[in-house]
Backbone atoms as SQL, in Angstrom:
CREATE TABLE atoms (id INTEGER PRIMARY KEY, chain TEXT, resi INTEGER, resn TEXT, atom TEXT, x REAL, y REAL, z REAL);
INSERT INTO atoms VALUES
  (1, 'A', 1, 'MET', 'N', -39.231, 37.399, -91.834),
  (2, 'A', 1, 'MET', 'CA', -38.003, 37.129, -92.496),
  (3, 'A', 1, 'MET', 'C', -36.806, 37.652, -91.647),
  (4, 'A', 2, 'ASP', 'N', -35.848, 36.747, -91.318),
  (5, 'A', 2, 'ASP', 'CA', -34.737, 37.151, -90.515),
  (6, 'A', 2, 'ASP', 'C', -33.666, 37.891, -91.401),
  (7, 'A', 3, 'LEU', 'N', -33.171, 38.947, -90.794),
  (8, 'A', 3, 'LEU', 'CA', -32.126, 39.673, -91.462),
  (9, 'A', 3, 'LEU', 'C', -30.778, 39.027, -91.256),
  (10, 'A', 4, 'THR', 'N', -30.065, 38.674, -92.269),
  (11, 'A', 4, 'THR', 'CA', -28.783, 38.004, -92.169),
  (12, 'A', 4, 'THR', 'C', -27.662, 39.024, -92.186),
  (13, 'A', 5, 'LEU', 'N', -26.911, 39.052, -91.131),
  (14, 'A', 5, 'LEU', 'CA', -25.791, 40.071, -91.084),
  (15, 'A', 5, 'LEU', 'C', -24.516, 39.302, -90.908),
  (16, 'A', 6, 'PRO', 'N', -23.422, 39.793, -91.471),
  (17, 'A', 6, 'PRO', 'CA', -22.131, 39.246, -91.180),
  (18, 'A', 6, 'PRO', 'C', -21.721, 39.435, -89.800),
  (19, 'A', 7, 'PRO', 'N', -20.727, 38.665, -89.263),
  (20, 'A', 7, 'PRO', 'CA', -20.272, 38.916, -87.913),
  (21, 'A', 7, 'PRO', 'C', -19.641, 40.372, -87.757),
  (22, 'A', 8, 'THR', 'N', -19.670, 40.901, -86.584),
  (23, 'A', 8, 'THR', 'CA', -19.031, 42.204, -86.267),
  (24, 'A', 8, 'THR', 'C', -17.801, 41.884, -85.387),
  (25, 'A', 9, 'VAL', 'N', -16.894, 42.818, -85.506),
  (26, 'A', 9, 'VAL', 'CA', -15.609, 42.736, -84.734),
  (27, 'A', 9, 'VAL', 'C', -15.494, 43.936, -83.787),
  (28, 'A', 10, 'THR', 'N', -15.204, 43.679, -82.632),
  (29, 'A', 10, 'THR', 'CA', -15.087, 44.839, -81.636),
  (30, 'A', 10, 'THR', 'C', -13.777, 45.552, -81.831),
  (31, 'A', 11, 'GLU', 'N', -13.727, 46.770, -81.306),
  (32, 'A', 11, 'GLU', 'CA', -12.523, 47.525, -81.294),
  (33, 'A', 11, 'GLU', 'C', -11.497, 46.829, -80.446),
  (34, 'A', 12, 'ARG', 'N', -11.806, 46.147, -79.428),
  (35, 'A', 12, 'ARG', 'CA', -10.751, 45.389, -78.637),
  (36, 'A', 12, 'ARG', 'C', -10.101, 44.354, -79.436),
  (37, 'A', 13, 'ALA', 'N', -10.895, 43.659, -80.264),
  (38, 'A', 13, 'ALA', 'CA', -10.303, 42.555, -81.087),
  (39, 'A', 13, 'ALA', 'C', -9.342, 43.209, -82.123),
  (40, 'A', 14, 'TYR', 'N', -9.769, 44.270, -82.737),
  (41, 'A', 14, 'TYR', 'CA', -8.813, 44.881, -83.741),
  (42, 'A', 14, 'TYR', 'C', -7.609, 45.421, -83.047),
  (43, 'A', 15, 'ALA', 'N', -7.766, 45.943, -81.811),
  (44, 'A', 15, 'ALA', 'CA', -6.595, 46.532, -81.099),
  (45, 'A', 15, 'ALA', 'C', -5.572, 45.357, -80.738),
  (46, 'A', 16, 'ARG', 'N', -6.142, 44.203, -80.318),
  (47, 'A', 16, 'ARG', 'CA', -5.230, 43.081, -80.074),
  (48, 'A', 16, 'ARG', 'C', -4.469, 42.621, -81.348),
  (49, 'A', 17, 'LEU', 'N', -5.178, 42.568, -82.443),
  (50, 'A', 17, 'LEU', 'CA', -4.488, 42.231, -83.671),
  (51, 'A', 17, 'LEU', 'C', -3.381, 43.211, -84.040),
  (52, 'A', 18, 'SER', 'N', -3.649, 44.494, -83.705),
  (53, 'A', 18, 'SER', 'CA', -2.624, 45.539, -83.934),
  (54, 'A', 18, 'SER', 'C', -1.433, 45.337, -83.028),
  (55, 'A', 19, 'GLU', 'N', -1.713, 44.974, -81.748),
  (56, 'A', 19, 'GLU', 'CA', -0.658, 44.699, -80.728),
  (57, 'A', 19, 'GLU', 'C', 0.239, 43.621, -81.176),
  (58, 'A', 20, 'ILE', 'N', -0.290, 42.552, -81.762),
  (59, 'A', 20, 'ILE', 'CA', 0.549, 41.429, -82.113),
  (60, 'A', 20, 'ILE', 'C', 1.086, 41.577, -83.624),
  (61, 'A', 21, 'GLY', 'N', 0.705, 42.683, -84.294),
  (62, 'A', 21, 'GLY', 'CA', 1.323, 42.970, -85.563),
  (63, 'A', 21, 'GLY', 'C', 0.828, 42.067, -86.693),
  (64, 'A', 22, 'ALA', 'N', -0.415, 41.665, -86.645),
  (65, 'A', 22, 'ALA', 'CA', -0.966, 40.757, -87.692),
  (66, 'A', 22, 'ALA', 'C', -0.767, 41.362, -89.081),
  (67, 'A', 23, 'ALA', 'N', -1.265, 42.594, -89.263),
  (68, 'A', 23, 'ALA', 'CA', -1.228, 43.178, -90.593),
  (69, 'A', 23, 'ALA', 'C', 0.174, 43.363, -91.083),
  (70, 'A', 24, 'ARG', 'N', 1.117, 43.673, -90.142),
  (71, 'A', 24, 'ARG', 'CA', 2.480, 43.865, -90.593),
  (72, 'A', 24, 'ARG', 'C', 3.075, 42.515, -91.083),
  (73, 'A', 25, 'GLN', 'N', 2.577, 41.458, -90.638),
  (74, 'A', 25, 'GLN', 'CA', 2.980, 40.100, -91.063),
  (75, 'A', 25, 'GLN', 'C', 2.263, 39.648, -92.280),
  (76, 'A', 26, 'GLY', 'N', 1.309, 40.432, -92.824),
  (77, 'A', 26, 'GLY', 'CA', 0.522, 40.017, -93.955),
  (78, 'A', 26, 'GLY', 'C', -0.633, 39.037, -93.549),
  (79, 'A', 27, 'LYS', 'N', -0.972, 39.022, -92.252),
  (80, 'A', 27, 'LYS', 'CA', -1.900, 38.055, -91.682),
  (81, 'A', 27, 'LYS', 'C', -3.151, 38.673, -91.319),
  (82, 'A', 28, 'ALA', 'N', -4.250, 37.937, -91.243),
  (83, 'A', 28, 'ALA', 'CA', -5.529, 38.327, -90.690),
  (84, 'A', 28, 'ALA', 'C', -5.953, 37.260, -89.678),
  (85, 'A', 29, 'LEU', 'N', -6.911, 37.650, -88.824),
  (86, 'A', 29, 'LEU', 'CA', -7.456, 36.674, -87.896),
  (87, 'A', 29, 'LEU', 'C', -8.537, 35.887, -88.647),
  (88, 'A', 30, 'ARG', 'N', -8.297, 34.562, -88.746),
  (89, 'A', 30, 'ARG', 'CA', -9.260, 33.737, -89.395),
  (90, 'A', 30, 'ARG', 'C', -10.116, 33.054, -88.425),
  (91, 'A', 31, 'ILE', 'N', -11.472, 33.241, -88.604),
  (92, 'A', 31, 'ILE', 'CA', -12.434, 32.588, -87.747),
  (93, 'A', 31, 'ILE', 'C', -13.167, 31.590, -88.619),
  (94, 'A', 32, 'ALA', 'N', -13.083, 30.296, -88.250),
  (95, 'A', 32, 'ALA', 'CA', -13.729, 29.271, -88.993),
  (96, 'A', 32, 'ALA', 'C', -14.531, 28.341, -88.049),
  (97, 'A', 33, 'VAL', 'N', -15.515, 27.725, -88.626),
  (98, 'A', 33, 'VAL', 'CA', -16.318, 26.760, -87.889),
  (99, 'A', 33, 'VAL', 'C', -16.068, 25.352, -88.458),
  (100, 'A', 34, 'GLU', 'N', -15.772, 24.425, -87.577),
  (101, 'A', 34, 'GLU', 'CA', -15.446, 23.029, -88.003),
  (102, 'A', 34, 'GLU', 'C', -16.352, 22.051, -87.311),
  (103, 'A', 35, 'GLY', 'N', -16.618, 20.933, -87.904),
  (104, 'A', 35, 'GLY', 'CA', -17.351, 19.896, -87.212),
  (105, 'A', 35, 'GLY', 'C', -16.439, 19.298, -86.103),
  (106, 'A', 36, 'GLY', 'N', -17.033, 18.870, -84.983),
  (107, 'A', 36, 'GLY', 'CA', -16.274, 18.301, -83.914),
  (108, 'A', 36, 'GLY', 'C', -16.475, 19.054, -82.665),
  (109, 'A', 37, 'GLY', 'N', -15.630, 18.824, -81.663),
  (110, 'A', 37, 'GLY', 'CA', -15.734, 19.472, -80.374),
  (111, 'A', 37, 'GLY', 'C', -16.782, 18.707, -79.581),
  (112, 'A', 38, 'CYS', 'N', -16.923, 19.068, -78.357),
  (113, 'A', 38, 'CYS', 'CA', -17.822, 18.318, -77.469),
  (114, 'A', 38, 'CYS', 'C', -19.308, 18.632, -77.660),
  (115, 'A', 39, 'SER', 'N', -19.565, 19.758, -78.450),
  (116, 'A', 39, 'SER', 'CA', -20.957, 20.084, -78.672),
  (117, 'A', 39, 'SER', 'C', -21.411, 19.989, -80.154),
  (118, 'A', 40, 'GLY', 'N', -20.608, 19.471, -81.045),
  (119, 'A', 40, 'GLY', 'CA', -20.966, 19.278, -82.415),
  (120, 'A', 40, 'GLY', 'C', -20.164, 20.159, -83.409),
  (121, 'A', 41, 'PHE', 'N', -19.913, 21.401, -83.042),
  (122, 'A', 41, 'PHE', 'CA', -19.118, 22.372, -83.805),
  (123, 'A', 41, 'PHE', 'C', -18.066, 22.964, -82.979),
  (124, 'A', 42, 'GLN', 'N', -16.976, 23.381, -83.573),
  (125, 'A', 42, 'GLN', 'CA', -15.963, 24.165, -82.811),
  (126, 'A', 42, 'GLN', 'C', -15.432, 25.270, -83.604),
  (127, 'A', 43, 'TYR', 'N', -14.955, 26.278, -82.971),
  (128, 'A', 43, 'TYR', 'CA', -14.339, 27.439, -83.623),
  (129, 'A', 43, 'TYR', 'C', -12.875, 27.093, -83.831),
  (130, 'A', 44, 'SER', 'N', -12.366, 27.529, -84.970),
  (131, 'A', 44, 'SER', 'CA', -10.926, 27.544, -85.210),
  (132, 'A', 44, 'SER', 'C', -10.505, 28.999, -85.385),
  (133, 'A', 45, 'ILE', 'N', -9.577, 29.462, -84.559),
  (134, 'A', 45, 'ILE', 'CA', -9.143, 30.851, -84.602),
  (135, 'A', 45, 'ILE', 'C', -7.661, 30.861, -84.797),
  (136, 'A', 46, 'THR', 'N', -7.188, 31.373, -85.989),
  (137, 'A', 46, 'THR', 'CA', -5.804, 31.327, -86.323),
  (138, 'A', 46, 'THR', 'C', -5.458, 32.606, -87.052),
  (139, 'A', 47, 'LEU', 'N', -4.132, 32.869, -87.124),
  (140, 'A', 47, 'LEU', 'CA', -3.619, 33.905, -87.965),
  (141, 'A', 47, 'LEU', 'C', -3.359, 33.304, -89.356),
  (142, 'A', 48, 'ASP', 'N', -3.810, 33.868, -90.416),
  (143, 'A', 48, 'ASP', 'CA', -3.670, 33.311, -91.672),
  (144, 'A', 48, 'ASP', 'C', -3.754, 34.357, -92.748),
  (145, 'A', 49, 'ALA', 'N', -3.276, 34.108, -93.936),
  (146, 'A', 49, 'ALA', 'CA', -3.394, 35.021, -95.083),
  (147, 'A', 49, 'ALA', 'C', -4.866, 34.949, -95.630),
  (148, 'A', 50, 'PRO', 'N', -5.433, 36.106, -96.004),
  (149, 'A', 50, 'PRO', 'CA', -6.708, 36.095, -96.550),
  (150, 'A', 50, 'PRO', 'C', -6.786, 35.276, -97.827),
  (151, 'A', 51, 'ALA', 'N', -7.887, 34.588, -98.126),
  (152, 'A', 51, 'ALA', 'CA', -8.096, 33.764, -99.276),
  (153, 'A', 51, 'ALA', 'C', -9.096, 34.502, -100.196),
  (154, 'A', 52, 'GLU', 'N', -9.170, 34.045, -101.409),
  (155, 'A', 52, 'GLU', 'CA', -9.955, 34.758, -102.420),
  (156, 'A', 52, 'GLU', 'C', -11.461, 34.779, -102.072),
  (157, 'A', 53, 'ASP', 'N', -12.024, 33.679, -101.500),
  (158, 'A', 53, 'ASP', 'CA', -13.389, 33.688, -101.252),
  (159, 'A', 53, 'ASP', 'C', -13.841, 34.062, -99.820),
  (160, 'A', 54, 'ASP', 'N', -12.930, 34.538, -99.084),
  (161, 'A', 54, 'ASP', 'CA', -13.194, 34.997, -97.712),
  (162, 'A', 54, 'ASP', 'C', -13.938, 36.301, -97.634),
  (163, 'A', 55, 'LEU', 'N', -14.819, 36.417, -96.597),
  (164, 'A', 55, 'LEU', 'CA', -15.455, 37.645, -96.249),
  (165, 'A', 55, 'LEU', 'C', -14.350, 38.374, -95.426),
  (166, 'A', 56, 'VAL', 'N', -14.016, 39.588, -95.772),
  (167, 'A', 56, 'VAL', 'CA', -12.957, 40.352, -95.048),
  (168, 'A', 56, 'VAL', 'C', -13.594, 41.517, -94.268),
  (169, 'A', 57, 'LEU', 'N', -13.416, 41.541, -93.036),
  (170, 'A', 57, 'LEU', 'CA', -13.863, 42.552, -92.124),
  (171, 'A', 57, 'LEU', 'C', -12.641, 43.382, -91.748),
  (172, 'A', 58, 'GLU', 'N', -12.677, 44.687, -91.916),
  (173, 'A', 58, 'GLU', 'CA', -11.475, 45.531, -91.686),
  (174, 'A', 58, 'GLU', 'C', -11.810, 46.573, -90.623),
  (175, 'A', 59, 'GLY', 'N', -10.752, 46.846, -89.850),
  (176, 'A', 59, 'GLY', 'CA', -10.860, 47.949, -88.833),
  (177, 'A', 59, 'GLY', 'C', -9.463, 48.223, -88.215),
  (178, 'A', 60, 'ALA', 'N', -9.149, 49.443, -87.978),
  (179, 'A', 60, 'ALA', 'CA', -7.954, 49.875, -87.383),
  (180, 'A', 60, 'ALA', 'C', -6.684, 49.315, -88.087),
  (181, 'A', 61, 'GLY', 'N', -6.853, 49.193, -89.512),
  (182, 'A', 61, 'GLY', 'CA', -5.742, 48.680, -90.244),
  (183, 'A', 61, 'GLY', 'C', -5.563, 47.199, -90.146),
  (184, 'A', 62, 'GLU', 'N', -6.387, 46.526, -89.520),
  (185, 'A', 62, 'GLU', 'CA', -6.349, 45.048, -89.347),
  (186, 'A', 62, 'GLU', 'C', -7.504, 44.355, -90.049),
  (187, 'A', 63, 'LYS', 'N', -7.363, 43.068, -90.245),
  (188, 'A', 63, 'LYS', 'CA', -8.409, 42.250, -90.971),
  (189, 'A', 63, 'LYS', 'C', -8.825, 41.005, -90.131),
  (190, 'A', 64, 'VAL', 'N', -10.063, 40.708, -90.224),
  (191, 'A', 64, 'VAL', 'CA', -10.636, 39.459, -89.721),
  (192, 'A', 64, 'VAL', 'C', -11.245, 38.799, -90.958),
  (193, 'A', 65, 'VAL', 'N', -10.996, 37.540, -91.161),
  (194, 'A', 65, 'VAL', 'CA', -11.539, 36.836, -92.337),
  (195, 'A', 65, 'VAL', 'C', -12.363, 35.643, -91.981),
  (196, 'A', 66, 'VAL', 'N', -13.458, 35.347, -92.744),
  (197, 'A', 66, 'VAL', 'CA', -14.343, 34.217, -92.550),
  (198, 'A', 66, 'VAL', 'C', -14.530, 33.557, -93.855),
  (199, 'A', 67, 'ASP', 'N', -14.306, 32.240, -93.940),
  (200, 'A', 67, 'ASP', 'CA', -14.490, 31.535, -95.240),
  (201, 'A', 67, 'ASP', 'C', -15.980, 31.345, -95.523),
  (202, 'A', 68, 'SER', 'N', -16.291, 31.095, -96.762),
  (203, 'A', 68, 'SER', 'CA', -17.704, 31.061, -97.213),
  (204, 'A', 68, 'SER', 'C', -18.475, 29.876, -96.486),
  (205, 'A', 69, 'VAL', 'N', -17.811, 28.810, -96.162),
  (206, 'A', 69, 'VAL', 'CA', -18.502, 27.693, -95.550),
  (207, 'A', 69, 'VAL', 'C', -18.849, 27.989, -94.102),
  (208, 'A', 70, 'SER', 'N', -17.972, 28.673, -93.335),
  (209, 'A', 70, 'SER', 'CA', -18.241, 29.101, -91.979),
  (210, 'A', 70, 'SER', 'C', -19.167, 30.239, -91.823),
  (211, 'A', 71, 'LEU', 'N', -19.320, 31.113, -92.783),
  (212, 'A', 71, 'LEU', 'CA', -20.095, 32.300, -92.688),
  (213, 'A', 71, 'LEU', 'C', -21.505, 32.088, -92.231),
  (214, 'A', 72, 'PRO', 'N', -22.283, 31.100, -92.751),
  (215, 'A', 72, 'PRO', 'CA', -23.652, 30.907, -92.306),
  (216, 'A', 72, 'PRO', 'C', -23.717, 30.669, -90.766),
  (217, 'A', 73, 'PHE', 'N', -22.763, 29.985, -90.212),
  (218, 'A', 73, 'PHE', 'CA', -22.717, 29.685, -88.817),
  (219, 'A', 73, 'PHE', 'C', -22.376, 30.892, -87.932),
  (220, 'A', 74, 'LEU', 'N', -21.894, 31.918, -88.531),
  (221, 'A', 74, 'LEU', 'CA', -21.401, 33.085, -87.805),
  (222, 'A', 74, 'LEU', 'C', -22.312, 34.340, -88.079),
  (223, 'A', 75, 'GLN', 'N', -23.439, 34.146, -88.639),
  (224, 'A', 75, 'GLN', 'CA', -24.344, 35.286, -88.946),
  (225, 'A', 75, 'GLN', 'C', -24.646, 36.025, -87.625),
  (226, 'A', 76, 'ASN', 'N', -24.546, 37.305, -87.633),
  (227, 'A', 76, 'ASN', 'CA', -24.865, 38.163, -86.519),
  (228, 'A', 76, 'ASN', 'C', -24.035, 37.965, -85.288),
  (229, 'A', 77, 'ALA', 'N', -22.959, 37.180, -85.351),
  (230, 'A', 77, 'ALA', 'CA', -22.031, 36.964, -84.247),
  (231, 'A', 77, 'ALA', 'C', -21.127, 38.149, -83.991),
  (232, 'A', 78, 'THR', 'N', -20.572, 38.192, -82.837),
  (233, 'A', 78, 'THR', 'CA', -19.617, 39.276, -82.431),
  (234, 'A', 78, 'THR', 'C', -18.282, 38.601, -82.029),
  (235, 'A', 79, 'ILE', 'N', -17.248, 39.102, -82.697),
  (236, 'A', 79, 'ILE', 'CA', -15.902, 38.596, -82.428),
  (237, 'A', 79, 'ILE', 'C', -15.224, 39.641, -81.493),
  (238, 'A', 80, 'ASP', 'N', -14.700, 39.198, -80.367),
  (239, 'A', 80, 'ASP', 'CA', -14.164, 40.113, -79.340),
  (240, 'A', 80, 'ASP', 'C', -12.866, 39.580, -78.791),
  (241, 'A', 81, 'PHE', 'N', -12.224, 40.398, -77.981),
  (242, 'A', 81, 'PHE', 'CA', -10.983, 39.917, -77.318),
  (243, 'A', 81, 'PHE', 'C', -11.249, 40.172, -75.841),
  (244, 'A', 82, 'THR', 'N', -10.966, 39.181, -74.952),
  (245, 'A', 82, 'THR', 'CA', -11.155, 39.421, -73.547),
  (246, 'A', 82, 'THR', 'C', -9.857, 39.032, -72.777),
  (247, 'A', 83, 'ARG', 'N', -9.694, 39.743, -71.711),
  (248, 'A', 83, 'ARG', 'CA', -8.597, 39.420, -70.747),
  (249, 'A', 83, 'ARG', 'C', -9.185, 39.033, -69.445),
  (250, 'A', 84, 'GLU', 'N', -8.897, 37.863, -68.923),
  (251, 'A', 84, 'GLU', 'CA', -9.422, 37.339, -67.672),
  (252, 'A', 84, 'GLU', 'C', -8.320, 36.774, -66.854),
  (253, 'A', 85, 'LEU', 'N', -8.565, 36.487, -65.654),
  (254, 'A', 85, 'LEU', 'CA', -7.536, 35.928, -64.757),
  (255, 'A', 85, 'LEU', 'C', -6.823, 34.685, -65.353),
  (256, 'A', 86, 'ILE', 'N', -7.646, 33.856, -66.039),
  (257, 'A', 86, 'ILE', 'CA', -7.058, 32.607, -66.572),
  (258, 'A', 86, 'ILE', 'C', -6.383, 32.824, -67.884),
  (259, 'A', 87, 'GLY', 'N', -6.476, 34.026, -68.474),
  (260, 'A', 87, 'GLY', 'CA', -5.679, 34.284, -69.708),
  (261, 'A', 87, 'GLY', 'C', -6.494, 35.248, -70.570),
  (262, 'A', 88, 'ALA', 'N', -5.941, 35.537, -71.706),
  (263, 'A', 88, 'ALA', 'CA', -6.556, 36.436, -72.692),
  (264, 'A', 88, 'ALA', 'C', -6.774, 35.635, -73.952),
  (265, 'A', 89, 'LYS', 'N', -7.902, 35.958, -74.603),
  (266, 'A', 89, 'LYS', 'CA', -8.260, 35.179, -75.828),
  (267, 'A', 89, 'LYS', 'C', -9.256, 35.921, -76.649),
  (268, 'A', 90, 'PHE', 'N', -9.363, 35.537, -77.941),
  (269, 'A', 90, 'PHE', 'CA', -10.488, 36.005, -78.783),
  (270, 'A', 90, 'PHE', 'C', -11.645, 35.091, -78.444),
  (271, 'A', 91, 'VAL', 'N', -12.812, 35.737, -78.405),
  (272, 'A', 91, 'VAL', 'CA', -14.024, 35.051, -78.036),
  (273, 'A', 91, 'VAL', 'C', -15.122, 35.404, -79.142),
  (274, 'A', 92, 'ILE', 'N', -16.058, 34.471, -79.286),
  (275, 'A', 92, 'ILE', 'CA', -17.130, 34.668, -80.213),
  (276, 'A', 92, 'ILE', 'C', -18.473, 34.537, -79.482),
  (277, 'A', 93, 'ASP', 'N', -19.261, 35.634, -79.537),
  (278, 'A', 93, 'ASP', 'CA', -20.622, 35.592, -78.995),
  (279, 'A', 93, 'ASP', 'C', -21.535, 35.368, -80.153),
  (280, 'A', 94, 'ASN', 'N', -22.047, 34.085, -80.231),
  (281, 'A', 94, 'ASN', 'CA', -22.793, 33.660, -81.393),
  (282, 'A', 94, 'ASN', 'C', -24.262, 33.414, -81.059),
  (283, 'A', 95, 'PRO', 'N', -25.163, 34.279, -81.508),
  (284, 'A', 95, 'PRO', 'CA', -26.603, 34.090, -81.247),
  (285, 'A', 95, 'PRO', 'C', -27.180, 32.858, -81.852),
  (286, 'A', 96, 'ASN', 'N', -26.532, 32.306, -82.833),
  (287, 'A', 96, 'ASN', 'CA', -27.019, 31.080, -83.513),
  (288, 'A', 96, 'ASN', 'C', -26.785, 29.831, -82.743),
  (289, 'A', 97, 'ALA', 'N', -25.860, 29.851, -81.766),
  (290, 'A', 97, 'ALA', 'CA', -25.531, 28.685, -80.987),
  (291, 'A', 97, 'ALA', 'C', -26.689, 28.436, -79.996),
  (292, 'A', 98, 'THR', 'N', -27.173, 27.154, -79.962),
  (293, 'A', 98, 'THR', 'CA', -28.239, 26.896, -79.023),
  (294, 'A', 98, 'THR', 'C', -27.691, 26.358, -77.652),
  (295, 'A', 99, 'SER', 'N', -26.421, 25.911, -77.684),
  (296, 'A', 99, 'SER', 'CA', -25.754, 25.547, -76.440),
  (297, 'A', 99, 'SER', 'C', -24.241, 25.633, -76.740),
  (298, 'A', 100, 'SER', 'N', -23.488, 25.754, -75.649),
  (299, 'A', 100, 'SER', 'CA', -21.973, 25.741, -75.808),
  (300, 'A', 100, 'SER', 'C', -21.390, 24.990, -74.669),
  (301, 'A', 101, 'CYS', 'N', -20.181, 24.696, -74.854),
  (302, 'A', 101, 'CYS', 'CA', -19.433, 23.938, -73.921),
  (303, 'A', 101, 'CYS', 'C', -18.627, 24.880, -72.978),
  (304, 'A', 102, 'GLY', 'N', -18.243, 24.455, -71.854),
  (305, 'A', 102, 'GLY', 'CA', -17.462, 25.260, -70.843),
  (306, 'A', 102, 'GLY', 'C', -16.163, 25.686, -71.397),
  (307, 'A', 103, 'CYS', 'N', -15.652, 24.941, -72.413),
  (308, 'A', 103, 'CYS', 'CA', -14.368, 25.313, -73.068),
  (309, 'A', 103, 'CYS', 'C', -14.379, 26.680, -73.813),
  (310, 'A', 104, 'GLY', 'N', -15.609, 27.027, -74.236),
  (311, 'A', 104, 'GLY', 'CA', -15.819, 28.267, -74.989),
  (312, 'A', 104, 'GLY', 'C', -15.482, 28.188, -76.453),
  (313, 'A', 105, 'THR', 'N', -15.025, 27.046, -76.936),
  (314, 'A', 105, 'THR', 'CA', -14.756, 26.966, -78.401),
  (315, 'A', 105, 'THR', 'C', -15.660, 25.980, -79.042),
  (316, 'A', 106, 'SER', 'N', -16.536, 25.270, -78.344),
  (317, 'A', 106, 'SER', 'CA', -17.433, 24.279, -78.953),
  (318, 'A', 106, 'SER', 'C', -18.901, 24.737, -78.715),
  (319, 'A', 107, 'PHE', 'N', -19.734, 24.405, -79.698),
  (320, 'A', 107, 'PHE', 'CA', -21.116, 24.902, -79.635),
  (321, 'A', 107, 'PHE', 'C', -22.026, 23.955, -80.483),
  (322, 'A', 108, 'SER', 'N', -23.310, 24.083, -80.320),
  (323, 'A', 108, 'SER', 'CA', -24.253, 23.371, -81.098),
  (324, 'A', 108, 'SER', 'C', -25.310, 24.353, -81.620),
  (325, 'A', 109, 'MET', 'N', -26.031, 23.884, -82.697),
  (326, 'A', 109, 'MET', 'CA', -27.056, 24.808, -83.312),
  (327, 'A', 109, 'MET', 'C', -28.343, 23.972, -83.417);
């Protein structure tokens, strides 16, 4: 039997949310999975107000939210923030994805 765990959020991701003042604006980082993209599913990463049926992950005074439809696709995933030469962005390390696209936002299961 597989153990189902909600996604985890790194300290770097919470620190970036704090830098941009998400909580002060009444917003959370929303991670959603939508159909589409070049591999079948794609991530939607936005700042949004938490909704009633969201899973709310909290740290460093900041929130990350996942809706109930997206949650099964993000089991055991890690939400992080990375800075690279080409830019800085939130990234998702998803062990459920069987393949992903070079764009980093599209995946298949």
